[in-house]
RODO-2510 file (C-alpha; in nm, 4 decimals, decimal comma):
residues 190
     n   res          X          Y          Z
     1     m     0,8947     0,1193    -2,7283
     2     e     0,5594     0,1302    -2,5559
     3     k     0,5889     0,1222    -2,1777
     4     k     0,2328     0,0829    -2,0512
     5     v     0,1579    -0,0217    -1,6949
     6     p    -0,1785    -0,0984    -1,5308
     7     v    -0,2657     0,1265    -1,2369
     8     g    -0,3756    -0,0064    -0,8993
     9     v    -0,5310     0,2431    -0,6597
    10     s    -0,4395     0,1566    -0,3042
    11     a    -0,6918     0,2558    -0,0369
    12     r    -0,5978     0,2634     0,3314
    13     h    -0,5060    -0,0835     0,4551
    14     i    -0,3004    -0,2623     0,7156
    15     h    -0,0446    -0,5436     0,7157
    16     l    -0,0244    -0,7315     1,0458
    17     s     0,2460    -0,9407     1,2088
    18     e     0,1487    -1,2875     1,3363
    19     e     0,1917    -1,1585     1,6926
    20     h    -0,0558    -0,8764     1,6329
    21     v    -0,3076    -1,1062     1,4590
    22     a    -0,3040    -1,3198     1,7765
    23     l    -0,3486    -1,0160     2,0043
    24     l    -0,6272    -0,8645     1,7923
    25     f    -0,8179    -1,1823     1,6934
    26     g    -0,7105    -1,4482     1,9447
    27     e    -0,4274    -1,6979     1,9825
    28     g    -0,3867    -1,9243     1,6769
    29     y    -0,6180    -1,7154     1,4583
    30     k    -0,5475    -1,7319     1,0835
    31     l    -0,6531    -1,4620     0,8367
    32     t    -0,9000    -1,5743     0,5690
    33     e    -0,8817    -1,4700     0,2058
    34     m    -1,1611    -1,2556     0,0625
    35     k    -0,9975    -1,1978    -0,2779
    36     p    -0,6530    -1,2143    -0,4376
    37     l    -0,4608    -0,8937    -0,5101
    38     s    -0,2562    -0,8042    -0,8168
    39     q     0,0665    -0,9317    -0,6607
    40     p     0,1064    -1,3110    -0,6511
    41     g     0,0332    -1,4635    -0,3104
    42     q    -0,1123    -1,1444    -0,1635
    43     y    -0,4790    -1,1056    -0,0758
    44     a    -0,7411    -0,8865     0,0856
    45     a    -0,8543    -1,0629     0,4016
    46     n    -1,2125    -1,0918     0,5179
    47     e    -1,0999    -0,9451     0,8500
    48     t    -1,0862    -0,5747     0,9326
    49     v    -0,9692    -0,3691     1,2301
    50     a    -1,0280    -0,0205     1,3641
    51     v    -0,7392     0,2267     1,3813
    52     v    -0,7423     0,5109     1,6329
    53     g    -0,5243     0,8202     1,6196
    54     p    -0,5014     1,1267     1,8424
    55     k    -0,7629     1,3144     1,6385
    56     g    -0,9874     1,0529     1,4747
    57     s    -1,0402     0,6901     1,3826
    58     f    -1,1356     0,4590     1,0967
    59     n    -1,3410     0,1439     1,1347
    60     k    -1,3255    -0,1548     0,9020
    61     v    -0,9701    -0,1028     0,7780
    62     r    -0,8986    -0,3981     0,5485
    63     i    -0,6166    -0,6326     0,6416
    64     l    -0,3918    -0,7493     0,3584
    65     g    -0,2319    -1,0899     0,3871
    66     p    -0,0301    -1,2884     0,4365
    67     t     0,1136    -1,1732     0,7700
    68     r     0,4375    -0,9776     0,7671
    69     k     0,7430    -0,9430     0,9863
    70     a     0,6161    -0,6073     1,1174
    71     t     0,2766    -0,4388     1,1364
    72     q     0,2329    -0,1496     0,8935
    73     l    -0,0634     0,0821     0,8293
    74     e    -0,0672     0,2533     0,4889
    75     v    -0,2761     0,5690     0,4602
    76     s    -0,3097     0,8696     0,2322
    77     r    -0,2217     1,2228     0,3466
    78     t    -0,5948     1,2933     0,3825
    79     d    -0,6354     0,9868     0,6071
    80     a    -0,3316     1,0912     0,8123
    81     f    -0,4811     1,4351     0,8722
    82     a    -0,8129     1,2811     0,9827
    83     l    -0,6303     1,0477     1,2239
    84     g    -0,4061     1,3242     1,3566
    85     v    -0,0768     1,1533     1,2693
    86     k     0,2197     1,2657     1,0573
    87     p     0,3499     0,9622     0,8696
    88     p     0,6475     0,9880     0,6362
    89     v     0,6304     0,8963     0,2674
    90     r     0,8212     0,5688     0,2516
    91     e     0,8635     0,2454     0,0637
    92     s     0,6607    -0,0359     0,2111
    93     g     0,8516    -0,2060     0,4926
    94     d     1,0538     0,1039     0,5861
    95     i     0,8794     0,1923     0,9123
    96     a     1,1699     0,2957     1,1389
    97     g     1,0847     0,6236     1,3103
    98     s     0,7411     0,6470     1,1464
    99     a     0,4170     0,7428     1,3217
   100     g     0,2359     0,5216     1,5715
   101     i    -0,1323     0,4282     1,6035
   102     t    -0,3709     0,2165     1,8109
   103     i    -0,5261    -0,0867     1,6420
   104     q    -0,8460    -0,2453     1,7734
   105     g    -0,9666    -0,5960     1,6911
   106     p    -1,2440    -0,8187     1,8227
   107     a    -1,0177    -0,9826     2,0835
   108     g    -0,7915    -0,6974     2,1876
   109     e    -0,6044    -0,3777     2,1174
   110     v    -0,2458    -0,3004     2,0166
   111     a    -0,0648     0,0346     2,0320
   112     i     0,2267     0,0461     1,7887
   113     e     0,4938     0,3131     1,8328
   114     e     0,5856     0,3096     1,4632
   115     g     0,4397     0,1596     1,1483
   116     v     0,2182     0,4256     0,9887
   117     i     0,3373     0,5417     0,6463
   118     v     0,2149     0,7040     0,3294
   119     a     0,3379     0,4518     0,0740
   120     a     0,5699     0,5981    -0,1885
   121     r     0,4240     0,5578    -0,5364
   122     h     0,5862     0,2627    -0,7063
   123     i     0,5643     0,0083    -0,9865
   124     h     0,6054    -0,3634    -0,9331
   125     f     0,7946    -0,5097    -1,2296
   126     h     0,8423    -0,8766    -1,3013
   127     t     1,2092    -0,9170    -1,3993
   128     e     1,1059    -0,9918    -1,7595
   129     d     0,8938    -0,6738    -1,7830
   130     a     1,1771    -0,4675    -1,6354
   131     a     1,4271    -0,6095    -1,8856
   132     r     1,1883    -0,5483    -2,1774
   133     m     1,1331    -0,1868    -2,0687
   134     g     1,4966    -0,1192    -1,9696
   135     v     1,4143    -0,0522    -1,6039
   136     q     1,6391    -0,1246    -1,3048
   137     d     1,5363    -0,2003    -0,9459
   138     k     1,5069     0,1192    -0,7341
   139     q     1,5194     0,3394    -1,0446
   140     r     1,3110     0,6593    -1,0148
   141     l     1,0668     0,6961    -1,3029
   142     r     0,8320     0,9572    -1,4463
   143     v     0,4896     0,8142    -1,5286
   144     r     0,2033     0,9800    -1,7192
   145     v    -0,1538     0,8937    -1,6278
   146     g    -0,4441     1,0067    -1,8439
   147     g    -0,7607     1,0356    -1,6405
   148     d    -0,9872     1,3390    -1,6376
   149     r    -0,7055     1,5516    -1,5010
   150     g    -0,3992     1,3704    -1,6307
   151     v    -0,0659     1,4271    -1,4617
   152     i     0,2917     1,3097    -1,4740
   153     f     0,3977     1,1482    -1,1476
   154     e     0,7621     1,2054    -1,0538
   155     n     0,9774     0,9781    -0,8375
   156     v     0,7878     0,6560    -0,9033
   157     i     1,0069     0,3820    -0,7559
   158     a     1,0737     0,0717    -0,9676
   159     r     1,0581    -0,2484    -0,7632
   160     v     1,1846    -0,5453    -0,9622
   161     s     1,1477    -0,9134    -0,8687
   162     d     1,0583    -1,2410    -1,0342
   163     q     0,7889    -1,2604    -0,7626
   164     y     0,6036    -0,9494    -0,8880
   165     a     0,3359    -0,8863    -1,1486
   166     l     0,3436    -0,5599    -1,3463
   167     d     0,1352    -0,3021    -1,1588
   168     m     0,1698     0,0637    -1,0534
   169     h     0,0487     0,1524    -0,7027
   170     i    -0,0719     0,5003    -0,6144
   171     d    -0,2898     0,6022    -0,3210
   172     t    -0,6451     0,7342    -0,3295
   173     d    -0,5377     1,0987    -0,2977
   174     e    -0,3161     1,0682    -0,6056
   175     a    -0,5763     0,8758    -0,8046
   176     n    -0,8557     1,1182    -0,7178
   177     a    -0,6419     1,4203    -0,8068
   178     a    -0,5696     1,2746    -1,1526
   179     g    -0,9106     1,1145    -1,2114
   180     v    -0,7523     0,7690    -1,2427
   181     n    -0,9208     0,4365    -1,1658
   182     n    -0,8048     0,0802    -1,1000
   183     g    -0,7093    -0,0847    -1,4262
   184     d    -0,6381     0,2360    -1,6183
   185     l    -0,3108     0,2332    -1,8071
   186     a    -0,0157     0,4621    -1,7375
   187     d     0,2819     0,5385    -1,9629
   188     i     0,6392     0,5384    -1,8364
   189     v     0,7893     0,8592    -1,9719
   190     d     1,1467     0,7966    -1,8530
***
């Protein structure tokens, strides 16, 4: 059975809590949608922030909406080195004990003590796609990507929900190393 999955390359971005949106943009501020993302209900916002680490900073870091329970900055290892932080590789949402950062917006600044991660590579599966491909939630997969310098990625986490659309997420370091672009197809090996 063919097990092809579209690849989404995830650049550095930030998810904000409602509290932090208010502190960074002003009380009652609502994020505005620039464009929808591959996952239903998620979008790239028009708004950006600056993030400042001990060693460096990035301006115009895109906010992804909608707001979340906790603020989380997702970076690549290269980004982490430039910022001077040491984030763990984690699944999105698992921020306990992770690195901190300062976030600057047009109305204020927030220093978070944890929330910076390198997102673990993963595939979002709709429950129907997972059933068709014989994949279980949290299963670790091996996935082959072609690209100019094709590789097999190990430990790709399956995330299964009827709220997801089929899409593999890797960061810019991984995509650049393999010569992979958004929309390329990957093959689940096992």
